[in-house]
C-alpha positions in Angstrom: 26.2 -32.1 -38.7 24.7 -31.5 -35.3 22.0 -28.7 -35.3 20.9 -27.0 -32.1 17.2 -26.8 -31.5 15.7 -23.4 -31.2 15.1 -22.2 -27.7 11.3 -22.2 -28.3 11.3 -25.8 -29.5 13.6 -26.8 -26.6 11.4 -25.2 -24.0 8.3 -26.8 -25.5 9.9 -30.2 -25.1 10.7 -29.5 -21.5 7.4 -27.9 -20.5 6.8 -30.4 -17.7 10.0 -29.4 -16.1 9.1 -25.8 -16.5 5.7 -26.3 -14.9 7.0 -28.3 -12.0 9.8 -25.7 -11.3 7.2 -23.0 -11.3 4.9 -24.9 -9.1 7.6 -25.6 -6.5 8.6 -22.0 -6.3 4.9 -20.9 -6.1 4.3 -23.2 -3.2 7.5 -22.1 -1.5 6.6 -18.4 -1.9 3.1 -19.0 -0.6 4.4 -21.0 2.4 6.9 -18.4 3.4 4.3 -15.6 3.0 2.1 -17.5 5.5 4.9 -17.4 8.0 4.8 -13.6 8.1 2.2 -11.8 10.3 -1.1 -11.6 8.4 -2.5 -8.0 8.5 -5.9 -6.6 7.8 -6.4 -3.4 5.9 -8.9 -0.6 6.7 -9.7 2.0 4.1 -11.0 5.6 4.6 -11.3 8.6 2.3 -11.1 12.3 2.7 -12.0 14.9 0.2 -9.8 17.9 -0.5 -11.7 21.1 -1.2 -9.7 23.9 -2.7 -11.7 27.1 -2.2 -12.2 28.3 -5.7 -11.9 32.0 -6.6 -14.1 33.8 -9.1 -13.1 32.9 -12.7 -11.2 29.7 -11.8 -12.5 26.7 -13.8 -13.4 23.4 -12.1 -10.5 21.6 -13.8 -8.0 23.9 -12.3 -9.7 23.5 -8.9 -9.4 19.7 -9.1 -5.8 19.8 -10.2 -5.0 22.1 -7.3 -6.6 19.6 -4.9 -4.5 16.8 -6.5 -1.4 18.8 -5.9 -2.4 19.3 -2.2 -3.1 15.6 -2.0 0.4 14.8 -3.3 1.9 17.0 -0.7 -0.2 15.5 2.1 1.0 12.0 1.1 4.6 13.0 1.9 3.5 14.8 5.1 1.5 11.9 6.5 4.8 9.9 6.5 6.5 12.4 8.9 7.0 12.2 12.7 5.1 15.4 13.2 1.9 13.9 11.6 2.5 10.7 13.5 2.4 12.7 16.8 -0.8 14.4 15.7 -2.5 11.1 15.0 -1.5 9.7 18.3 -2.9 12.7 20.1 -6.2 12.7 18.1 -9.0 12.2 20.6 -11.7 9.6 20.3 -9.4 6.7 19.2 -8.0 4.1 21.5 -4.9 3.3 19.6 -2.4 0.5 20.4 0.9 2.4 20.5 3.1 -0.6 21.7 4.7 -1.2 18.3 6.1 2.4 18.4 7.4 2.3 21.9 10.9 1.6 23.2 12.3 1.6 19.6 14.7 4.0 17.8 13.3 7.0 15.9 14.3 5.4 12.6 12.5 2.1 13.5 9.4 4.1 14.7 9.3 6.0 11.4 9.6 2.9 9.3 6.8 1.2 11.2 4.6 4.2 10.9 5.1 4.4 7.2 4.3 0.7 6.9 1.2 1.0 9.1 -0.5 4.0 7.4 -0.3 4.6 3.6 -2.1 7.3 1.5 -2.7 7.8 -2.2 -4.5 10.3 -4.4 -7.5 9.3 -6.6 -6.6 11.5 -9.6 -9.3 13.5 -11.2 -11.4 13.6 -8.0 -9.5 15.4 -5.2 -10.0 12.3 -3.0 -7.3 11.0 -0.8 -7.3 7.3 0.1 -6.1 6.2 3.6 -5.1 2.6 4.2 -4.1 1.3 7.6 -2.7 -2.2 8.3 -2.7 -4.2 11.5 -2.9 -7.8 12.6 -6.0 -6.8 14.6 -8.8 -5.7 12.1 -10.4 -3.4 14.8 -7.0 -1.7 15.3 -6.5 -1.2 11.6 -9.9 0.5 11.5 -9.0 2.7 14.4 -5.7 3.8 12.8 -7.5 4.6 9.5 -10.1 6.6 11.4 -7.6 8.5 13.5 -5.6 9.4 10.4 -8.7 10.6 8.5 -9.9 12.7 11.5 -6.4 14.2 11.9 -6.3 15.3 8.3 -9.8 16.8 8.6 -9.0 18.6 11.8 -5.4 19.6 11.3 -4.5 19.1 7.7 -4.9 22.8 7.0 -1.7 23.4 9.0 0.3 21.8 6.2 -1.5 23.3 3.2 -2.9 26.6 4.4 -6.3 28.1 5.1 -7.5 28.0 1.5 -8.1 24.3 1.7 -10.7 22.3 3.5 -10.4 18.6 4.2 -13.5 16.5 4.9 -14.0 12.9 5.8 -16.3 11.4 3.1 -15.9 7.7 3.8 -15.5 6.3 7.3 -13.0 3.4 7.6 -14.1 0.0 6.4 -11.9 -3.1 7.3 -11.2 -5.9 4.9 -12.8 -9.3 5.6 -9.6 -11.2 5.0 -5.9 -10.4 5.7 -4.5 -8.3 2.8 -0.8 -8.3 3.6 1.2 -10.2 2.7 -0.6 -11.0 -0.5 -0.2 -14.8 -0.5 -1.9 -15.3 -3.9 0.2 -12.6 -5.6 3.4 -13.9 -4.1 2.6 -17.5 -5.3 1.9 -16.3 -8.8 5.1 -14.3 -8.9 6.9 -17.3 -7.6 5.4 -19.5 -10.3 6.5 -17.1 -13.0 10.0 -16.7 -11.5 10.3 -20.5 -11.3 9.5 -20.9 -15.0 11.9 -18.1 -16.0 14.8 -19.5 -14.0 14.3 -23.1 -15.1 13.9 -21.9 -18.7 17.2 -20.0 -18.6 19.0 -23.0 -17.1 17.6 -25.4 -19.8 18.7 -23.0 -22.6 22.2 -22.6 -21.2 22.7 -26.3 -20.7 21.8 -27.0 -24.4 
């Protein structure tokens, strides 16, 4: 009587095929990633200071700053904040990517160019700006940080102060797309797909 091999035994026997499939997909994913524009990332940080009142413990103050930071993350994605950044003095920004396009396209490009995140437990807001030109990525991060420091109070009220604590620093190498990560994911996906096909055929 014919007995089917278990999937684990079957896959062990075909490990070379699994490896080659993963390698092919990894190389393909890495190659297609290199065809996309390579963008540098500049990082800056601002500190959100909630003016504490008498009797308010430090934990509550930090949690309040985190909540403000979460609100600011959403607000930095808006057209209103975009306009404020573009009008911020002292930064020679290249605005060509946002010109002569629809409002929807401009908004998408802006949200892709500048991204923010909260460092929980600290009240610090990270600002990351991406651009093919490392100097321009640095300028966008700096303009965004300065805009938050100068005008962020308009979104969160006068009880909050926002201060730039780290000036923008640009990455040495392109950070987007992440070629290595895409290649690793391609390798894993290649192994999984070939494994499923091997099991189904047997």
